[in-house]
C-alpha positions in Angstrom: 0.0 0.0 0.0 1.4 3.4 -1.0 2.0 6.0 1.6 -0.5 8.3 0.0 -3.3 5.6 0.1 -2.4 4.7 3.7 -2.6 8.3 4.7 -6.0 8.6 3.0 -7.3 5.5 4.8 -6.0 6.8 8.1 -7.7 10.2 7.4 -11.0 8.5 6.6 -10.8 6.3 9.7 -10.1 9.3 11.9 -13.0 11.2 10.2 -15.5 8.4 11.0 -14.2 8.0 14.5 -14.5 11.7 15.3 -18.1 11.9 14.0 -20.7 12.7 16.6 -23.2 10.5 14.7 -23.2 6.8 15.5 -21.9 4.9 12.4 -21.9 1.2 12.0 -20.7 -0.9 9.0 -22.6 -4.1 8.1 -21.4 -6.8 5.7 -23.4 -8.5 3.0 -24.9 -11.1 5.4 -26.1 -8.5 7.9 -23.3 -8.8 10.5 -21.7 -5.7 12.1 -18.1 -5.2 10.9 -17.4 -1.8 12.3 -18.6 0.6 15.0 -17.3 4.0 15.8 -16.9 5.4 19.3 -20.1 7.4 19.0 -22.1 4.3 18.2 -20.7 2.4 21.2 -21.5 5.3 23.5 -25.0 5.9 22.1 -26.0 2.2 22.2 -24.5 1.7 25.7 -21.6 -0.7 24.9 -18.4 -0.3 26.8 -16.2 -1.5 23.9 -16.5 -3.1 20.5 -14.9 -6.4 21.5 -17.2 -9.3 20.6 -19.5 -6.9 18.7 -17.9 -7.3 15.3 -19.3 -10.2 13.2 -22.4 -10.1 15.3 -25.8 -9.8 13.6 -26.8 -6.1 13.5 -30.3 -7.0 14.9 -28.7 -8.1 18.1 -26.8 -4.8 18.4 -29.5 -2.3 17.2 -33.0 -3.2 18.4 -35.9 -1.0 17.2 -39.4 -0.7 18.4 -41.5 1.0 21.2 -41.0 -0.4 24.7 -43.7 -2.6 26.3 -45.4 -3.0 22.9 -45.7 -6.8 23.3 -43.7 -7.4 20.2 -39.9 -8.1 20.3 -37.7 -5.3 19.0 -36.5 -5.7 15.4 -33.2 -4.8 13.7 -32.9 -2.2 10.9 -33.8 -3.4 7.4 -30.2 -3.8 6.2 -31.0 -6.9 4.0 -33.4 -4.8 2.0 -30.8 -2.1 1.4 -28.1 -4.7 0.5 -30.4 -6.5 -2.0 -31.9 -3.4 -3.7 -29.0 -1.0 -3.4 -31.5 1.7 -2.4 -31.0 3.8 0.7 -33.6 3.7 3.5 -34.5 6.6 5.8 -36.3 6.0 9.2 -37.3 9.5 10.2 -38.3 8.5 13.8 -38.1 5.3 15.7 -37.2 4.0 19.2 -33.8 2.4 19.7 -33.1 0.1 22.7 -29.8 0.4 24.5 -27.7 -2.4 25.9 -29.0 -1.5 29.5 -32.6 -1.7 28.4 -33.3 2.1 28.2 -34.5 3.6 25.0 -34.2 6.9 23.0 -35.8 8.4 19.9 -33.6 8.2 16.9 -33.4 9.0 13.2 -31.6 6.4 11.1 -30.1 6.3 7.6 -29.1 3.2 5.8 -26.9 3.5 2.7 -25.6 0.7 0.5 -21.8 0.3 0.7 -20.4 -0.4 -2.8 -17.0 -1.7 -4.0 -16.3 -1.4 -7.7 -20.1 -1.0 -8.4 -21.2 -4.0 -6.3 -23.1 -3.7 -3.0 -21.0 -5.4 -0.4 -22.7 -4.1 2.7 -24.6 -1.2 4.4 -23.6 1.9 6.3 -25.9 2.6 9.2 -26.0 6.1 10.7 -27.9 6.9 13.9 -28.8 10.2 15.4 -30.2 10.7 18.9 -33.2 13.1 18.3 -34.3 13.4 21.9 -33.9 17.2 21.9 -35.9 17.5 18.6 -38.7 15.4 20.0 -38.8 17.4 23.2 -38.9 20.7 21.2 -41.7 19.2 18.9 -43.7 18.3 22.1 -43.2 21.8 23.5 -44.4 23.3 20.2 -47.4 21.0 20.2 -48.3 22.0 23.8 -48.0 25.7 22.9 -50.2 25.2 19.8 -52.7 23.2 22.0 -52.8 26.1 24.6 -53.4 28.5 21.7 -56.1 26.3 20.4 -57.7 26.1 23.9 -57.6 29.9 24.1 -59.3 30.3 20.7 -61.8 27.6 21.6 -62.6 29.3 24.9 -63.2 32.6 23.2 -65.5 30.9 20.7 -67.3 29.1 23.4 -67.8 32.3 25.4 -69.2 34.0 22.3 -71.6 31.1 21.7 -72.7 31.0 25.3 -73.5 34.7 25.1 -75.7 34.1 22.1 -77.5 31.2 23.9 -78.0 33.2 27.0 -79.5 36.0 24.9 -82.0 33.5 23.5 -82.9 32.2 26.9 -83.2 35.6 28.5 -85.2 36.9 25.5 -87.5 34.0 25.5 -88.2 34.1 29.3 -88.6 37.9 29.2 -91.1 37.7 26.4 -93.0 34.9 28.2 -93.1 37.0 31.4 -94.3 40.0 29.5 -97.1 38.1 27.9 -98.2 36.6 31.2 -98.2 40.0 32.9 -100.3 41.4 30.0 -102.7 38.5 30.3 -102.0 37.3 26.8 -103.8 34.0 26.5 -101.6 33.0 23.6 -98.9 31.9 26.1 -101.2 29.0 27.0 -101.3 27.9 23.4 -98.7 27.0 20.7 -96.9 30.3 20.8 -96.1 30.0 24.5 -94.9 26.5 24.0 -92.6 27.6 21.2 -91.1 30.3 23.4 -90.4 27.7 26.1 -89.0 25.2 23.5 -86.6 27.9 22.2 -85.3 28.5 25.8 -84.9 24.8 26.5 -83.2 24.3 23.1 -80.7 27.1 23.9 -80.1 25.6 27.3 -79.4 22.2 25.8 -77.0 23.7 23.3 -75.2 25.3 26.1 -74.8 22.0 27.9 -73.5 20.5 24.6 -70.9 23.3 24.3 -69.7 22.5 27.8 -69.4 18.8 27.0 -67.4 19.7 23.8 -65.0 21.9 25.8 -64.5 19.2 28.4 -63.8 16.6 25.7 -61.2 18.9 24.0 -59.3 19.5 27.3 -59.4 15.9 28.2 -58.1 14.8 24.7 -61.3 12.8 24.1 -62.9 12.4 20.7 -66.0 14.5 20.1 -69.2 12.5 19.3 -70.8 13.1 16.0 -74.6 13.0 15.8 -77.1 13.3 13.1 -79.1 16.6 13.3 -81.7 18.3 11.2 -80.0 21.6 10.2 -83.2 23.0 8.9 -85.0 22.6 12.3 -82.1 24.3 14.1 -82.1 27.3 11.7 -85.9 27.6 12.0 -85.6 27.7 15.8 -83.1 30.5 15.6 -85.2 32.4 13.1 -88.3 32.3 15.4 -86.3 33.7 18.2 -84.8 36.4 16.0 -88.2 37.4 14.8 -89.4 37.9 18.3 -86.3 39.8 19.4 -86.1 42.3 16.5 -88.7 45.0 15.9 -91.6 44.2 13.6 -90.2 46.7 11.1 -87.4 44.2 10.4 -88.3 41.3 8.1 -86.4 38.1 8.5 -86.6 35.4 5.8 -85.1 31.9 6.0 -83.9 30.2 2.8 -82.2 26.9 3.2 -80.8 24.9 0.3 -79.4 21.6 1.6 -78.4 18.4 -0.3 -79.7 16.4 2.6 -81.9 17.2 5.6 -79.6 15.6 8.2 -75.9 16.2 8.7 -73.3 14.9 11.1 -72.2 17.6 13.6 -70.5 17.6 16.9 
C-alpha cells in the first residue's frame, strides 16, 4: 500500500471515529463489521470487543418499549439486496442496558467497484428534537384552547341572549294577560329557551372533551330545524319593522355535527 493511500485511509478512519453520529458498518450477510466510538456510547456498549461479526439485529433493536412485540433490527438486508438507501425518520432504539431513546436512522448501500457489499448505518439521537416538537405541540394546544374558549364564550353569550329573551317575552305576555302563552306560541317560546339551554350543555361537553383529549361525538341533526328555531327567536327579538326570511338549500336534511 502506498504512503498516499495509507494516509488517505487513516484520514477517513479518523473522520469516521470523530463523527458525533453513530456509524456502523454491516457486511453483506447483515453482521456488524465496524462501530465508531459514538455508536458504542449511544448504544451503551463499553467496547467493540465481541460486537464485530455479530448480527446487527442483536446490536441495534428498534421498536417501542412494552409493545408486546420483540424489537427488530434495521432493514439492512433490503438495502443490500436493492441497493437503495432507506430513511427511518423517527423510531425508538433500545440500548444495551434496556433504556430507549428516539432516533433517526439512515441506511446507505456500501459499494465496492459497483457491487453492493454491505450497508452503512448512521444513527442520530433526536431526543432534543422530539422534546422541542412536544413543546411546540403543547404551545399550539394552549393557543387552540384559548381560541376555543373565546368561541365558546361567544356562543354562550348568544345562547343566554335567546334564553333571556324567551323568558322575558314569556313573562311580559303573562303580565299582560295574553292568552296565547297557553297555546302554541307559549310552548314555542319555552321550547326555544330549552333548546338554547341544551345547546349550552352541549358546548360545555365539547370543551371538556377537548381539554381531556377525548374524541367528540358526531350525531345526526336536522340543520333546517335548528335554523328555524333560531329564526323564530330572532323574529321575536327584532322590531316588527325588520323582516327576516329563511332560505335553506341543503343536499340532505340531516348532517353529522359535533
